[in-house]
RODO-2510 file (C-alpha; in nm, 4 decimals, decimal comma):
residues 578
     n   res          X          Y          Z
     1     m    -1,2952    -1,1543     1,9582
     2     p    -1,1619    -1,4975     2,0544
     3     h    -0,8637    -1,3842     2,2575
     4     g    -0,9567    -1,0364     2,3783
     5     i    -1,1182    -0,9248     2,6984
     6     q    -1,4561    -1,0637     2,7904
     7     h    -1,6700    -0,7536     2,7861
     8     p    -1,9693    -0,6374     2,5796
     9     a    -1,7502    -0,3648     2,4344
    10     t    -1,5460    -0,6211     2,2450
    11     s    -1,8304    -0,7536     2,0325
    12     q    -1,7762    -0,5577     1,7127
    13     s    -1,9121    -0,5716     1,3620
    14     e    -1,7537    -0,4222     1,0492
    15     s    -2,0218    -0,1524     1,0371
    16     d    -1,8994    -0,0141     1,3709
    17     s    -1,5634     0,0859     1,2208
    18     f    -1,4821     0,3666     0,9801
    19     r    -1,2193     0,6331     0,9157
    20     l    -1,2488     1,0002     0,8357
    21     g    -1,0016     1,2858     0,8093
    22     g    -0,7165     1,1052     0,9835
    23     l    -0,9471     0,9762     1,2599
    24     r    -1,0529     0,6198     1,3250
    25     f    -1,3953     0,5442     1,4734
    26     d    -1,4520     0,1964     1,6118
    27     r    -1,5420     0,0014     1,9241
    28     a    -1,3228    -0,0752     2,2238
    29     t    -1,1573    -0,4146     2,1746
    30     t    -0,8630    -0,4455     2,4154
    31     p    -0,7772    -0,3925     2,7827
    32     e    -0,5670    -0,0943     2,6692
    33     d    -0,8781     0,0617     2,5116
    34     i    -1,0772     0,0162     2,8338
    35     e    -0,7993     0,1677     3,0438
    36     q    -0,7863     0,4764     2,8173
    37     i    -1,1651     0,5071     2,8599
    38     h    -1,1390     0,5040     3,2406
    39     q    -0,8653     0,7691     3,2290
    40     l    -1,0642     0,9848     2,9869
    41     n    -1,3702     0,9622     3,2131
    42     y    -1,1603     1,0716     3,5092
    43     k    -1,0296     1,3804     3,3306
    44     s    -1,3739     1,4792     3,2056
    45     l    -1,6231     1,3734     3,4725
    46     v    -1,4064     1,4127     3,7827
    47     q    -1,1577     1,6880     3,7053
    48     e    -1,3462     1,8987     3,4490
    49     l    -1,7142     1,8631     3,5439
    50     g    -1,6741     1,7774     3,9123
    51     q    -1,9530     1,5210     3,8829
    52     y    -1,7700     1,2752     4,1090
    53     p    -1,5255     1,3265     4,4006
    54     d    -1,1570     1,3065     4,3146
    55     d    -1,0004     0,9994     4,4761
    56     g    -0,6637     1,0656     4,3108
    57     s    -0,6664     0,7362     4,1178
    58     g    -0,6515     0,8964     3,7747
    59     r    -0,9326     0,6744     3,6490
    60     h    -1,3110     0,6588     3,6794
    61     v    -1,5072     0,3401     3,6096
    62     d    -1,8686     0,3983     3,5091
    63     k    -2,1212     0,2202     3,7306
    64     f    -2,2721     0,0578     3,4215
    65     h    -1,9340    -0,0392     3,2801
    66     d    -2,0132    -0,4126     3,2726
    67     k    -2,2971    -0,3629     3,0238
    68     n    -2,1770    -0,0542     2,8360
    69     l    -2,0808    -0,0536     2,4706
    70     y    -1,7964     0,1904     2,3994
    71     f    -1,7663     0,3760     2,0699
    72     l    -1,4270     0,5423     2,0293
    73     c    -1,2550     0,8042     1,8193
    74     r    -0,8786     0,7625     1,7837
    75     r    -0,6023     0,9700     1,6406
    76     d    -0,3210     0,7244     1,5769
    77     s    -0,3352     0,4949     1,8826
    78     q    -0,4672     0,7594     2,1231
    79     v    -0,8354     0,7643     2,2227
    80     i    -0,9458     1,1288     2,1929
    81     g    -1,3208     1,0830     2,2206
    82     m    -1,5673     0,8301     2,3525
    83     v    -1,9393     0,7704     2,3779
    84     s    -2,0871     0,4760     2,5658
    85     g    -2,4317     0,3333     2,6047
    86     h    -2,6443     0,0294     2,6765
    87     g    -2,9950    -0,1007     2,6254
    88     q    -3,0454    -0,2932     2,9489
    89     a    -3,2578    -0,1790     3,2419
    90     p    -3,2118    -0,0234     3,4907
    91     f    -3,1383     0,3087     3,3210
    92     s    -2,9664     0,6036     3,4852
    93     v    -3,2044     0,8486     3,3164
    94     s    -3,5028     0,6830     3,4915
    95     g    -3,3529     0,7709     3,8281
    96     r    -3,3639     1,1404     3,7387
    97     l    -3,7444     1,1322     3,6874
    98     e    -4,0130     1,1760     3,9534
    99     d    -4,1827     0,8633     3,8117
   100     p    -3,9030     0,6305     3,6948
   101     g    -4,1514     0,4010     3,5207
   102     s    -4,2837     0,6780     3,3000
   103     m    -3,9815     0,6673     3,0700
   104     l    -4,0598     0,3194     2,9406
   105     q    -4,4139     0,4300     2,8593
   106     s    -4,2891     0,7013     2,6226
   107     c    -3,9675     0,5223     2,5206
   108     p    -4,0574     0,1523     2,4861
   109     k    -3,7116     0,0335     2,3740
   110     p    -3,4537     0,2904     2,4887
   111     f    -3,0804     0,2907     2,4316
   112     e    -2,9162     0,5014     2,7022
   113     v    -2,6225     0,7192     2,6051
   114     r    -2,4175     0,7108     2,9220
   115     l    -2,1023     0,9107     2,8636
   116     l    -1,9932     1,1468     2,5861
   117     t    -1,6403     1,2760     2,6284
   118     v    -1,3966     1,4492     2,3922
   119     v    -1,0545     1,5723     2,5005
   120     p    -1,0029     1,9517     2,4994
   121     g    -0,8640     2,0739     2,1689
   122     e    -1,0531     1,8077     1,9720
   123     r    -1,4059     1,9342     2,0307
   124     r    -1,4391     2,0878     1,6882
   125     g    -1,4507     1,9096     1,3565
   126     f    -1,5416     1,5474     1,3012
   127     v    -1,4853     1,3964     1,6478
   128     l    -1,8182     1,4777     1,8103
   129     m    -2,0151     1,4260     1,4906
   130     g    -1,8480     1,0908     1,4274
   131     l    -1,9248     0,9657     1,7791
   132     l    -2,2904     1,0705     1,7529
   133     y    -2,3093     0,9140     1,4063
   134     s    -2,1639     0,5877     1,5463
   135     i    -2,4135     0,5498     1,8265
   136     h    -2,7093     0,6683     1,6169
   137     r    -2,6274     0,4141     1,3465
   138     h    -2,5875     0,1374     1,6049
   139     a    -2,9198     0,2160     1,7747
   140     l    -3,1055     0,2170     1,4432
   141     a    -2,9482    -0,1100     1,3306
   142     a    -3,0312    -0,2764     1,6643
   143     g    -3,3989    -0,1703     1,6513
   144     y    -3,4085     0,0704     1,9473
   145     s    -3,6948     0,3203     1,9606
   146     h    -3,5238     0,6105     2,1421
   147     l    -3,1893     0,7431     2,2515
   148     v    -3,2089     0,8682     2,6122
   149     i    -2,9482     1,0853     2,7778
   150     s    -2,8720     1,2814     3,0924
   151     g    -2,7674     1,5984     2,9170
   152     v    -2,5492     1,8580     3,0865
   153     s    -2,8015     2,1367     3,1405
   154     k    -2,5902     2,4114     2,9860
   155     q    -2,5767     2,2026     2,6654
   156     v    -2,9557     2,1464     2,6478
   157     p    -2,9971     2,3878     2,3504
   158     l    -2,7404     2,1842     2,1553
   159     y    -2,9190     1,8565     2,2338
   160     q    -3,2510     2,0117     2,1323
   161     r    -3,1107     2,1142     1,7948
   162     i    -3,0096     1,7537     1,7405
   163     g    -3,3646     1,6428     1,8235
   164     f    -3,3617     1,5543     2,1952
   165     a    -3,6580     1,6653     2,4080
   166     p    -3,6628     1,6942     2,7899
   167     l    -3,8337     1,4142     2,9814
   168     g    -3,8408     1,6091     3,3072
   169     p    -3,6740     1,8874     3,5072
   170     a    -3,3000     1,9115     3,5671
   171     t    -3,1380     1,7396     3,8649
   172     i    -2,8065     1,8137     4,0396
   173     q    -2,5230     1,5649     4,0907
   174     g    -2,2073     1,6911     4,2557
   175     d    -2,1120     2,0173     4,0900
   176     a    -2,3028     1,9362     3,7697
   177     e    -2,6664     1,9725     3,6622
   178     f    -2,8295     1,7250     3,4228
   179     t    -3,1552     1,7188     3,2261
   180     p    -3,3112     1,3827     3,1291
   181     m    -3,3822     1,3868     2,7548
   182     a    -3,4917     1,1519     2,4754
   183     l    -3,4607     1,1380     2,0955
   184     d    -3,7321     0,9515     1,9034
   185     l    -3,5400     0,7602     1,6353
   186     s    -3,8484     0,7457     1,4148
   187     a    -3,8848     1,1244     1,4163
   188     v    -3,5325     1,2659     1,3889
   189     p    -3,5486     1,6328     1,2808
   190     p    -3,4874     1,6881     0,9071
   191     a    -3,1816     1,9033     0,9786
   192     s    -3,0198     1,6195     1,1764
   193     l    -3,1063     1,3678     0,9045
   194     r    -2,9469     1,5901     0,6399
   195     l    -2,6372     1,6263     0,8563
   196     s    -2,6202     1,2493     0,9034
   197     e    -2,6583     1,1956     0,5298
   198     r    -2,3816     1,4448     0,4552
   199     f    -2,1595     1,2709     0,7073
   200     g    -2,2318     0,9352     0,5430
   201     r    -2,1454     1,0762     0,1997
   202     r    -1,8236     1,2189     0,3419
   203     l    -1,7304     0,8694     0,4574
   204     q    -1,7774     0,7382     0,1043
   205     e    -1,5251     0,9989    -0,0130
   206     d    -1,2707     0,9113     0,2553
   207     p    -1,1892     0,5367     0,2323
   208     r    -1,0301     0,3525     0,5216
   209     e    -0,7288     0,2401     0,3215
   210     g    -0,5498     0,5719     0,3747
   211     d    -0,2012     0,6692     0,4750
   212     e    -0,2938     0,6315     0,8412
   213     f    -0,2584     0,2532     0,8029
   214     l     0,0760     0,0774     0,7999
   215     s     0,0760    -0,1354     0,4849
   216     l     0,1790    -0,4972     0,5381
   217     l     0,0365    -0,5775     0,1972
   218     p     0,2406    -0,7204    -0,0916
   219     g     0,2028    -0,3792    -0,2567
   220     p     0,1688    -0,0936    -0,2148
   221     p     0,4666    -0,1065     0,0220
   222     v     0,5696     0,1240     0,3018
   223     i     0,7128     0,4319     0,1292
   224     h     1,0252     0,6108     0,2526
   225     p     0,9476     0,9744     0,3461
   226     w     1,1995     1,0997     0,0893
   227     a     1,0244     0,9023    -0,1861
   228     r     0,6906     1,0466    -0,0719
   229     r     0,8260     1,3966    -0,1097
   230     a     0,9606     1,3139    -0,4560
   231     f     0,6165     1,1825    -0,5546
   232     q     0,4636     1,5162    -0,4549
   233     s     0,7087     1,7234    -0,6615
   234     p     0,5648     1,9414    -0,9406
   235     h     0,4355     1,7459    -1,2368
   236     l     0,6625     1,7310    -1,5411
   237     y     0,5472     1,7221    -1,9026
   238     h     0,6575     1,3831    -2,0357
   239     r     0,8315     1,5404    -2,3390
   240     s     1,0176     1,8043    -2,1415
   241     p     1,3982     1,7912    -2,1018
   242     s     1,3600     1,7515    -1,7244
   243     f     1,1358     1,4482    -1,7661
   244     l     1,3729     1,2911    -2,0204
   245     v     1,6566     1,3187    -1,7681
   246     l     1,4337     1,1610    -1,5006
   247     h     1,3279     0,8816    -1,7362
   248     q     1,6834     0,8024    -1,8413
   249     s     1,8095     0,8109    -1,4817
   250     v     1,5561     0,5471    -1,3764
   251     r     1,6470     0,3278    -1,6754
   252     a     2,0169     0,3550    -1,5926
   253     s     1,9626     0,2683    -1,2253
   254     l     1,7496    -0,0361    -1,3111
   255     a     2,0047    -0,1464    -1,5694
   256     r     2,2727    -0,1470    -1,2986
   257     l     2,0475    -0,3485    -1,0685
   258     l     1,9711    -0,6065    -1,3409
   259     g     2,3304    -0,6549    -1,4456
   260     g     2,3367    -0,4394    -1,7584
   261     k     2,0094    -0,5401    -1,9183
   262     e     1,8347    -0,2861    -2,1389
   263     i     1,5313    -0,1380    -1,9654
   264     a     1,1889    -0,0763    -2,1177
   265     l     0,9909     0,1494    -1,8818
   266     l     0,6134     0,1106    -1,8926
   267     s     0,3359     0,3221    -1,7443
   268     g     0,1336     0,0446    -1,5783
   269     t     0,1462    -0,2498    -1,3411
   270     g     0,3280    -0,5810    -1,3463
   271     t     0,0399    -0,7301    -1,5415
   272     l     0,1178    -0,4904    -1,8263
   273     a     0,4865    -0,5851    -1,8141
   274     n     0,3982    -0,9543    -1,8387
   275     d     0,1541    -0,8861    -2,1225
   276     a     0,4424    -0,7181    -2,3068
   277     v     0,6575    -1,0292    -2,2458
   278     a     0,3787    -1,2505    -2,3834
   279     a     0,3337    -1,0279    -2,6890
   280     c     0,7040    -1,0436    -2,7694
   281     l     0,7131    -1,4217    -2,7330
   282     a     0,4157    -1,4473    -2,9672
   283     a     0,6006    -1,2314    -3,2241
   284     l     0,9191    -1,4424    -3,2265
   285     p     0,9904    -1,5904    -3,5708
   286     g     0,9205    -1,9611    -3,6056
   287     n     0,6438    -1,9700    -3,3408
   288     p     0,8566    -2,1437    -3,0755
   289     s     0,6908    -2,3571    -2,8075
   290     g     0,7324    -2,3124    -2,4357
   291     i     0,6674    -2,4234    -2,0807
   292     v     0,5122    -2,2185    -1,7999
   293     l     0,6174    -2,3201    -1,4478
   294     a     0,3381    -2,2701    -1,1942
   295     n     0,3363    -2,3276    -0,8185
   296     g     0,0997    -2,0525    -0,7066
   297     a    -0,1539    -1,7912    -0,8117
   298     f     0,0910    -1,5783    -1,0093
   299     g     0,2348    -1,8733    -1,1988
   300     e    -0,1220    -1,9540    -1,2944
   301     r    -0,1739    -1,5913    -1,3992
   302     v     0,1278    -1,6144    -1,6283
   303     q    -0,0323    -1,9271    -1,7745
   304     q    -0,3517    -1,7279    -1,8427
   305     q    -0,1550    -1,4449    -2,0031
   306     a     0,0356    -1,6874    -2,2241
   307     r    -0,2904    -1,8465    -2,3336
   308     a    -0,4476    -1,5048    -2,4045
   309     a    -0,1487    -1,4171    -2,6255
   310     g    -0,2016    -1,7325    -2,8334
   311     l     0,1273    -1,8946    -2,7281
   312     s     0,1918    -2,2641    -2,7805
   313     f     0,2943    -2,4087    -2,4446
   314     t     0,2466    -2,6659    -2,1727
   315     t     0,2301    -2,6083    -1,7986
   316     h     0,4534    -2,7764    -1,5426
   317     s     0,2817    -2,7459    -1,2044
   318     s     0,4204    -2,7940    -0,8542
   319     p     0,2265    -2,7901    -0,5248
   320     w     0,1401    -2,4506    -0,3812
   321     g     0,3707    -2,3712    -0,0911
   322     l     0,6704    -2,5625    -0,2330
   323     p     0,9420    -2,4574    -0,4779
   324     w     0,9805    -2,6075    -0,8202
   325     a     1,1134    -2,9653    -0,8124
   326     m     1,4116    -2,9094    -1,0375
   327     k     1,4683    -3,2731    -1,1342
   328     s     1,1124    -3,2873    -1,2593
   329     v     1,1555    -2,9480    -1,4300
   330     e     1,4731    -3,0746    -1,5984
   331     s     1,2808    -3,3691    -1,7424
   332     a     1,0107    -3,1350    -1,8721
   333     l     1,2672    -2,9051    -2,0355
   334     a     1,4131    -3,2033    -2,2205
   335     e     1,0968    -3,2039    -2,4321
   336     l     1,1775    -2,8566    -2,5700
   337     s     1,4032    -2,7654    -2,8603
   338     p     1,6735    -2,4971    -2,8694
   339     g     1,5092    -2,1594    -2,9230
   340     d     1,1957    -2,2575    -2,7293
   341     w     1,1091    -2,0637    -2,4157
   342     v     1,0435    -2,1060    -2,0420
   343     w     0,8368    -1,8568    -1,8402
   344     a     0,8302    -1,8674    -1,4601
   345     v     0,7751    -1,6612    -1,1455
   346     q     1,0891    -1,6086    -0,9386
   347     l     0,9131    -1,5120    -0,6131
   348     e     0,5627    -1,6601    -0,5890
   349     t     0,3911    -1,3890    -0,3864
   350     s     0,0761    -1,5906    -0,3222
   351     t     0,2592    -1,8487    -0,1085
   352     g     0,5767    -1,6682    -0,0031
   353     v     0,8029    -1,9136    -0,1889
   354     a     1,1314    -1,8061    -0,3457
   355     n     1,1862    -2,0369    -0,6433
   356     p     1,5325    -2,1606    -0,7536
   357     a     1,5625    -1,9209    -1,0472
   358     e     1,9410    -1,9491    -1,0778
   359     s     1,9178    -2,3268    -1,1202
   360     l     1,6489    -2,2762    -1,3841
   361     a     1,8671    -2,0245    -1,5671
   362     r     2,1547    -2,2736    -1,5800
   363     l     1,9290    -2,5469    -1,7213
   364     c     1,7896    -2,3118    -1,9859
   365     s     2,1351    -2,1907    -2,0862
   366     a     2,2655    -2,5463    -2,1253
   367     r     1,9761    -2,6334    -2,3599
   368     g     1,9664    -2,3077    -2,5579
   369     l     1,6238    -2,2152    -2,4211
   370     r     1,4946    -1,8608    -2,3821
   371     l     1,4129    -1,7745    -2,0189
   372     c     1,1499    -1,5203    -1,9141
   373     l     1,1196    -1,4385    -1,5445
   374     d     0,8306    -1,2694    -1,3681
   375     a     1,0448    -1,0999    -1,1031
   376     v     0,7750    -0,8541    -0,9966
   377     s     0,8186    -0,9320    -0,6249
   378     a     1,1828    -1,0404    -0,6533
   379     v     1,3546    -0,7330    -0,7987
   380     g     1,5209    -0,5548    -0,5106
   381     c     1,5164    -0,8411    -0,2601
   382     l     1,6646    -1,1366    -0,4531
   383     p     1,9435    -1,1528    -0,7126
   384     v     1,7955    -1,1882    -1,0607
   385     p     1,9824    -1,4478    -1,2712
   386     q     2,2019    -1,2927    -1,5362
   387     g     2,0994    -1,5688    -1,7767
   388     a     1,7363    -1,4519    -1,7973
   389     d     1,6418    -1,3025    -2,1322
   390     l     1,3316    -1,1061    -2,0268
   391     v     1,2719    -0,9934    -1,6671
   392     s     0,9495    -0,8166    -1,5650
   393     g     0,9426    -0,5976    -1,2547
   394     v     0,7669    -0,3057    -1,0870
   395     g     0,8546    -0,0051    -0,8744
   396     g     0,5708    -0,0565    -0,6269
   397     k     0,6983    -0,3599    -0,4371
   398     c     1,0514    -0,4272    -0,3068
   399     l     1,1935    -0,1134    -0,4649
   400     g     0,9728     0,0825    -0,2260
   401     a     0,7947     0,3190    -0,4654
   402     y     0,4373     0,3670    -0,5820
   403     p     0,2314     0,1443    -0,8142
   404     g     0,2106     0,2618    -1,1726
   405     v     0,5636     0,2093    -1,3060
   406     s     0,6661    -0,1297    -1,4425
   407     f     0,9561    -0,2389    -1,6563
   408     v     1,1052    -0,5246    -1,8531
   409     g     1,4783    -0,5928    -1,8466
   410     v     1,5900    -0,7265    -2,1836
   411     r     1,9145    -0,9122    -2,2562
   412     s     2,1027    -0,7070    -2,5127
   413     g     2,0132    -0,8129    -2,8666
   414     f     1,7461    -1,0615    -2,7590
   415     l     1,4607    -0,8843    -2,9375
   416     d     1,6541    -0,7797    -3,2495
   417     c     1,4859    -1,0609    -3,4428
   418     l     1,1345    -0,9194    -3,3963
   419     p     0,9763    -0,7695    -3,7100
   420     a     0,9253    -0,3954    -3,6756
   421     k     0,5814    -0,2490    -3,6069
   422     t     0,4102    -0,5808    -3,5418
   423     l     0,3089    -0,5098    -3,1835
   424     p     0,0742    -0,2565    -3,0187
   425     p     0,2860     0,0390    -2,9006
   426     a     0,2167    -0,0193    -2,5301
   427     l     0,3470    -0,3795    -2,5640
   428     d     0,6247    -0,3152    -2,8176
   429     l     0,9369    -0,3659    -2,6062
   430     p     1,1822    -0,2950    -2,8945
   431     l     1,0030     0,0375    -2,9523
   432     h     1,0367     0,1263    -2,5823
   433     l     1,4061     0,0347    -2,5873
   434     r     1,4984     0,2487    -2,8856
   435     t     1,2819     0,5499    -2,7942
   436     r     1,4463     0,8337    -2,6044
   437     g     1,1991     0,8972    -2,3271
   438     p     0,8575     0,7318    -2,3010
   439     v     0,6553     0,5943    -2,5904
   440     n     0,3313     0,7321    -2,4441
   441     t     0,2135     0,9729    -2,1728
   442     f     0,3930     0,8950    -1,8474
   443     p     0,3173     1,0465    -1,5029
   444     s     0,6228     1,2038    -1,3462
   445     g     0,5261     1,1626    -0,9768
   446     p     0,5578     0,7815    -0,9559
   447     l     0,8736     0,7944    -1,1676
   448     a     1,0356     1,0595    -0,9435
   449     a     0,9481     0,8529    -0,6359
   450     l     1,1012     0,5432    -0,7955
   451     l     1,4242     0,7271    -0,8749
   452     k     1,4507     0,8512    -0,5164
   453     a     1,3776     0,5028    -0,3781
   454     l     1,6413     0,3512    -0,6069
   455     k     1,8935     0,6141    -0,4988
   456     i     1,8296     0,5326    -0,1303
   457     l     1,8853     0,1615    -0,1920
   458     e     2,1870     0,2118    -0,4174
   459     d     2,3505     0,4280    -0,1526
   460     e     2,3072     0,1431     0,0965
   461     g     2,4417    -0,1061    -0,1583
   462     w     2,2336    -0,3804    -0,3165
   463     e     2,4215    -0,6620    -0,1454
   464     a     2,3685    -0,4974     0,1929
   465     v     2,0012    -0,4342     0,1109
   466     m     1,9391    -0,7996     0,0329
   467     k     2,1233    -0,9203     0,3427
   468     r     1,9167    -0,6813     0,5557
   469     q     1,5960    -0,8085     0,4004
   470     e     1,6991    -1,1691     0,4542
   471     s     1,7679    -1,1002     0,8223
   472     l     1,4416    -0,9105     0,8623
   473     g     1,2520    -1,1947     0,6959
   474     n     1,3991    -1,4514     0,9360
   475     w     1,2914    -1,2373     1,2309
   476     v     0,9379    -1,1779     1,0979
   477     r     0,8772    -1,5482     1,0342
   478     d     0,9983    -1,6321     1,3847
   479     r     0,7490    -1,3806     1,5236
   480     l     0,4695    -1,5264     1,3096
   481     r     0,5423    -1,8748     1,4368
   482     a     0,5279    -1,7380     1,7909
   483     a     0,1768    -1,6192     1,7039
   484     g     0,0788    -1,9658     1,5812
   485     l     0,0732    -1,8347     1,2230
   486     v     0,3001    -2,0891     1,0569
   487     p     0,4283    -1,9822     0,7130
   488     l     0,3505    -2,2148     0,4244
   489     a     0,6973    -2,1900     0,2743
   490     p     0,9689    -2,4069     0,4298
   491     e     1,2540    -2,1946     0,5628
   492     v     1,4956    -2,3083     0,2950
   493     c     1,2816    -2,1453     0,0244
   494     a     1,1012    -1,8753     0,2236
   495     a     1,0747    -1,5388     0,0517
   496     p     1,2597    -1,2595     0,2344
   497     v     0,9700    -1,0100     0,2071
   498     v     0,6339    -1,1924     0,2311
   499     a     0,4848    -1,4798     0,4309
   500     t     0,1562    -1,6621     0,3739
   501     f     0,0014    -1,8700     0,6522
   502     p    -0,3182    -2,0625     0,7296
   503     l    -0,5495    -1,8736     0,9629
   504     p    -0,6162    -2,0206     1,3065
   505     p    -0,9032    -2,2692     1,3268
   506     g    -1,2388    -2,0922     1,3445
   507     m    -1,1160    -1,7592     1,2027
   508     d    -1,1954    -1,6290     0,8575
   509     g    -1,0187    -1,3698     0,6450
   510     d    -1,2718    -1,0960     0,7132
   511     s    -1,2253    -1,1272     1,0913
   512     f    -0,8483    -1,1286     1,0554
   513     d    -0,8578    -0,8286     0,8234
   514     q    -1,0780    -0,6288     1,0618
   515     a    -0,8646    -0,7164     1,3657
   516     c    -0,5545    -0,5874     1,1878
   517     m    -0,7260    -0,2690     1,0677
   518     r    -0,8429    -0,1883     1,4195
   519     k    -0,4778    -0,1972     1,5203
   520     g    -0,3834     0,0436     1,2426
   521     f    -0,2244    -0,1859     0,9848
   522     l    -0,3299    -0,3638     0,6677
   523     a    -0,2643    -0,7327     0,6116
   524     a    -0,3721    -0,9359     0,3095
   525     a    -0,6673    -1,1710     0,3475
   526     q    -0,9107    -1,0553     0,0792
   527     s    -0,7578    -1,1905    -0,2435
   528     g    -0,9618    -1,4751    -0,3868
   529     y    -0,6805    -1,7299    -0,3648
   530     l    -0,6355    -1,6463     0,0052
   531     k    -1,0051    -1,6454     0,0976
   532     d    -1,0686    -1,9722    -0,0852
   533     r    -0,7963    -2,1469     0,1142
   534     g    -0,8386    -1,9838     0,4551
   535     w    -0,5006    -1,8111     0,4309
   536     a    -0,3674    -1,4654     0,5046
   537     q    -0,0333    -1,2996     0,4463
   538     v     0,1847    -1,0144     0,5583
   539     a     0,4568    -0,8467     0,3551
   540     w     0,7328    -0,6065     0,4542
   541     m     0,8399    -0,4730     0,1170
   542     g     0,9823    -0,1261     0,0803
   543     h     1,0804     0,0907     0,3766
   544     s     1,0600    -0,1595     0,6658
   545     s     1,2522    -0,2360     0,9817
   546     r     1,2083    -0,4174     1,3116
   547     e     1,1043    -0,0883     1,4689
   548     i     0,8304    -0,0354     1,2102
   549     l     0,7101    -0,3968     1,2191
   550     s     0,7245    -0,4618     1,5941
   551     p     0,3816    -0,3117     1,6883
   552     p     0,1754    -0,5166     1,4402
   553     l     0,3730    -0,8325     1,5078
   554     d     0,3411    -0,7811     1,8837
   555     f    -0,0346    -0,7561     1,8306
   556     l    -0,0439    -1,0780     1,6267
   557     v     0,1548    -1,2625     1,8938
   558     g    -0,0660    -1,1277     2,1712
   559     e    -0,3871    -1,1953     1,9819
   560     f    -0,3156    -1,5374     1,8357
   561     g    -0,0187    -1,6695     2,0319
   562     q    -0,2367    -1,9045     2,2380
   563     c    -0,4050    -2,0538     1,9300
   564     a    -0,3303    -2,4036     1,8184
   565     p    -0,1291    -2,3387     1,5021
   566     a    -0,2897    -2,4375     1,1758
   567     t    -0,1249    -2,7247     0,9885
   568     p     0,0755    -2,6115     0,6852
   569     v    -0,0775    -2,7308     0,3596
   570     a     0,2504    -2,8463     0,2068
   571     q     0,5556    -3,0176     0,3511
   572     l     0,9044    -3,0345     0,2016
   573     d     0,9850    -3,4043     0,2453
   574     r     1,3066    -3,3878     0,0468
   575     a     1,6181    -3,1792     0,0268
   576     p     1,5497    -2,8903    -0,2113
   577     d     1,7167    -2,9586    -0,5464
   578     f     1,8153    -2,5970    -0,6047
***
């Protein structure tokens, strides 16, 4: 890693890291990791085994530390198990043989397993197996012929079951007795191979993106514990009276948030909500024309959805990383006729830009234009203009609930002109508005979590929520700049809940992603629009605070703070015409 400690242990590939059953297996990467290793060695080798005299330091540094690779098992941030090894002569095992040179005759390319330590209370389950799996996989990938080990003599039967065979008689060191042993990697016993295969399959069933990671992704957000519990409540039949009450309660809460708009609840993502908007625009009498405003990936997605729906429109594009230029937008709107439509993204998640939606709403109102807003990332963190006719949103972003529930807020009476039964049921917003309960099967867990999340935010007060998010956003962006990760969006139009930034010179998205995961949090660097441009982003939607965000941001500052900051791709060389 470019700014970590200079030690062989810090050279890590993606294949060295995996998660299983709430545990994280990876390689040592920081001075803190190395210090935990020394302390773990002291407790095991000095205090428990009595292999070395106790000097009272509380730490034991292995004599081959400078060339060791360290494979760790962590629970949260605590190292609970460790195995180390190296492939460079001299080898400790050779010193336990009457003829030290004989080992290289039978083991031409050995990898020596130096230390295998697991804290008491964690010696059952996946810890030991995961550590052995880590080092076995590494040795195979690196082309070693044998694993060699000084096995504690009382554990020799265990090592033999794994496939190790003695190389010579036991020797005594301090209060401990050790037997030199070797495992031929080309002749691993079938039972051990089957166990390794089962372990590998178990990994495939236990992906890394679990709850153990703090999500700094632009969805799914960090979920409040109360909303988690609501999600896990017993499933409700979507036609039952209890579900109808739940469904109506969510619609009423969202209606209050969106200033009295009627709410169509949909079982799906924001893409579905926008497809429903496109379908309704396509069904408007008279086939009105429109304009799509695009200044990022999601504005371009709206453009694709409008095209797929067969809409007649033009696109008004602005540079990525800058808000709409409203004077230019005003000129473009002058080409439309009353009754035509405008479709735009209020918060462009891809760049972290909050667009001047209120100014757009005023322009549309003055010209009699219909305004559709993709407010998927804006609902809950920015005021949504009252003048918007259709507003798409989701529960799984700033409202702090799970993906799977989306909605469209509809200005009262706006869709009354649509002919009945002309749209597919999933996209028929008038049908959703007039139906008591859901149009189709609807899972109750995500809906219950959304209601709880809305209740938490309503109790705080929406104005207070948005002020808190604005303050938190200012603090996060300051911390990012301290890390040399300069947000694309100028401060005057920076989104309160997400920031996109160019990666430091010489770093790619995969390296950034892995560095964050090793520290227990998820950042966004894998989306195509980010990878293509050498960008990454962090988001703090949902249940976030300075306390929650401080550890990952401290890591980013410590890891990248000495980098020369990347140059932002766009500059605001004018006063924003909001």
